[in-house]
N, C-alpha and C positions, 0 to 999 in steps of 0.2 A: 813064404809068400805074403805079400801085403796088398790090401785093396787101396788103390789110388784112383782119384778122379782124373779125367782127361788132362785138365790143365796142370794138375800136380805132376803127372807123368812127364809133361813137357818141361816143366821147371826143374824136375829132378834130373832129367837127361842133360840139360844145360849145366846144372850145378856139378854133376859128375865130370863133365868134360872140362869145366873150369878148374876143378881140383886136379885133374889129370895133366892139364897143359896150361902153363902160365900165359901163353899167347892168346888164349881164348878170352874175349871180353864181350860185353853186351852194350849196345848203343841204340838209342831210339827215342820215341815219343813217350814220355811218362813211364819209362821202364822201371824206375825206382818204386813208384806207387803201384804200377802194373794194373792198368785198367781192365785187361782181360785175363789177369792172374798168371799168365804163362811165364812171367819173370818174378813172381811174388817170392819174397824172402831172399832174393839173391844179393841185394845191396847190403842187407844186414850181415850176410856171410862173407862177402868179398869186397865190400866198400865201394864208394862212389867212383874210384879211379878205374874200376873194372865193370861197373854197372852205371853207365853214363846217360843221364837225361840230356837230350839235344833240343835245340830250337825247332819250332814247328815248320820244318822245311824238308820234305822227303828227299828232294834232289840233293840238298847239302848233306843230309845224314848218309845217304847212299854213296855220295862222293867220298865222304870220310871213310866209309866202310871199304870201298874199293881201294883207296889209297893205303889204308892200313893193311889190307890183305896183300897188296903188292909189296909191302915193306916187311912181310913175314909174320904178321899176326893172323889170327883166325876169328874175325869178328862175327858176332851174331847181331844182325840188324833187325830191330823190331819196328815194322812200319805201322803198327797198330792194325789197320785194315788192309787186307790183301788188295783191295781196289786201288790203293795208293801206289801200286806198281806203275799205274799210268802216269802219275806225277813224277816218278823217278825213272822212267823208262830209258832215258839216255844213259844214266849211270849203270843200270842193271843190265839192259839188253844190248846196248851198243858198246859200253866200256867193259863191265865185268864179263859178259858173255864172250867177247871177242879178243880180250887183252892177250890171252895165252897164244892165240893164233897170230895176232897182229905183230907179236914180238918174237916170232920164231920158236915158240915153246920154251922161252927162257924165263918167263915170269908167270907163276901160278897165281890165281886169285881165289884162295880158299876162304869162302865166306857163306853165311846163311842169311837170306832175306825172309823173315817170317811175318805172317799177318793172319789175323782172324778173317775167315771167309764165309760166304754164303748168306742166304736170306732166312726168312722165317720170323723176323722181329720187327718188320715195318720200318727198317732204318733207311729206306729210300734208295734212289738210283746210284748214289755214290758210295754206298756202304753195304751192298748186298750181293756182290758178284763173287764168283770164283773164276778169275780171269786166266784159266788154264790154257785155252787155245791160243790166246795172244802170246803167252809165254812160250808155248811149244813152237810157235812160228819163228822163233829166234834161236837158232842153234848156238850151243855153247854153255847153256845153263841146264841144270837138272831140276826136277819138280817132284816134290813129295806131297802126298795127300793122306795123312793118317786117319783111319776111321775108328780106331780103338785106343784106349790108354796104353796098352802093350805096344802097339805099333807106333804110337806117338813118341814114346820114350826111345825105342830102338832106332827109329828113323832119324830122330833128332841127333842122336849120338853119331850115327853114320854120316849125316849131313855135315856136322861140324868137322869130322875127320877127313872128309873128302877134299881133294885138292882143287876142286872146281866150285864155282858159285852154284848154290842150291837154293831154290825157292821152296818154302815150306808153308803150306796153307792149312790151317787148322780151323774146323768148322764151329761156328757159334753154338749150334744146336747140340753139340756133343760135350760142351764144357763140363757138365755135371755127370757125364757118363762114368761109371766105375767099373773096375776090372782088377783081378788079382795080378800082381806084378812080381816076378821072381826077386828074391833077395840078392842073388848073385848078378853080376854085371852081364849084360847081353847087348849086342848090336845087330840090327836088322839090315842086311845088305840092300843098298839101293838097286832096284831092278829085279826084285824077287817078289812075284805075286803070291797071294795067299788064297787058298780055297776056304772061304768062310763057312760054306755048307756044301756037302756033297750031294749030288743028284744025278739022274740018268736021262731025263726027258728034255730039259732045256737049260742052256747056260745063260745066266745073267751076269754080265760084266758090269760092275757098279763101282763108282768112285765116291770117296768122302762120305757124306751123310747118306747118299743114295744107297750105300751098302746096307744100312739099317732098314731102309724102305724095302729093299730087295729081300732081306731076311724075313721081314714081317709078311710080305706078300707070299713068300715061299711057305711060311707057316700056315697062312690062311688057306692056301691051295693044296696043302699036303695030301689031302684025301683023294685028289684027282690028278695031280701032276707032281713029279719029282724034280725039284729045281736045284741046280748047282749054282752057287754064288761065288764069283771070282772077284777079288779085290786086287787090282794091280799094285796098290800101295804107292808106287811111283809111276808117273807118266813119261818121264825121261830120267833114266832108261826105262823102257817098257818091255815087260816080260811077255812077249807074244807066244812063246813056246808053251807056257802053262795055259794060256787062253785057247790056243789051237788044239792042244791035247783034249781039253774039255769039249770043244766044238766037235771034234772027231768022235767023241763018245755020245753026245746028246743030239747032234745034227740040227739044233735050233738055237737061235741066239737073240737075246735082248741086251742092248747096251744102254745103261742108265747113268746120266751125267747131268749135273746141275748147271753147267755152262750152257750158253746159247746153242741151239740146234744147228743153225747155219754155220758151216765151216768149223764145226766144233770137234771136241775130243771123240764123241761117239761116232761121228762120220769117219774120222781117221781110223779108229779101231775097227769099225765095221768094214771099211774098205780093205784093211790089211787081212781081215778074216776072209773076205771074198777072194783076195789074191792068193792066199796060202791054203785055204780049205774049201774052195768053191764046191768041189765034188762031194764034200761031206754035208753040205747044207740041204735040208729038205724044204727050205723056203727062204724068203728074204730076211736079212737082218733087220730087226725092229729097234728104233731109237726112242728113248724117253729122255727129253732134255727141256731146258728152259725155252719158252716161246721166243720167237725172233722179234722181241720188242723190249723197251726199257722196263725196269722194275720200278714202277711209278710211285708206289706207296703201299701202306698197309691194306687198303681196300682192294687193290688190284693184285697184290703180290702173289696170292695163291693161284691166280689165274695165269701167272707167268712161270713161276717156279714149279717143277714137276712134283706131283703129289702121289701118295700111296696108291690111290685108285688107278692112276695112270700106269704105274708099274705093273700092277696086278692085271689090268686090262691088256697090256702088251704081252704078258706071259700067256694069257688065255688066247690072244690073237694068233701068236705063232704056233700054238697047239691046235688051232682050228676050232676053238670053242666059240 
């Protein structure tokens, strides 16, 4: 076992897949210097032909990614910020997502679109989102949100090997998070949730950095409530079976997600719980999400992005405290 930081685990996952398969390459904005460290050291190991800096045009970068994937390569496209999915939505959500279906299943598009996501650093309205709901509203792509170094590596390897386009959002606040990683190779299947903490009184389904807020809230409340924390790890495919099994045990649910509340991930998960486990619920599903307003800047950011106290209050609320 070795202790790796979150970003190191991502870089190692990419490196192992590049060693395993020559068709894997990295393209993106400043990937050789690696602003957010997730591709750090790759150009020294694999050279500029497989770790390619591209001009500052997300649409062009993603177009090259889709074309290369259609031609038989497995590109990893680093968009820098996850928010830049909006800039390249045509290539990602209309081309990559639909190409297989539009061509009768004859052309796979195996590629990864990765980007650092989330708020907490005052980076403003164009660099602080986790645009999960927008992605999920476009069938044909998969979406991974790793919350730990272990998950970050295993999910990256699975994403690269998948024959479908996968979006991979890694959170700014977890870059320095450390965890022991096995020496032997492992891959985490897309679509398999993880129980981060077992409990019996309330289920908290949390995504990305919200997993850590949920775990902290659970620890703070441990003397009066037993909290089970479920991390879906991927939102497409979504492992509702694990979530439903937990709900049937605890009978109470909080869904915590950093994307916007309106028409968001938490609403989707909550409604699926209602459809599949209504008779198990002792009360309404409670959501903890970003407010329905732009993330204006550092001064206003914490009033938009969900905080620890909100997660804790939601747990207490569904418990009737």
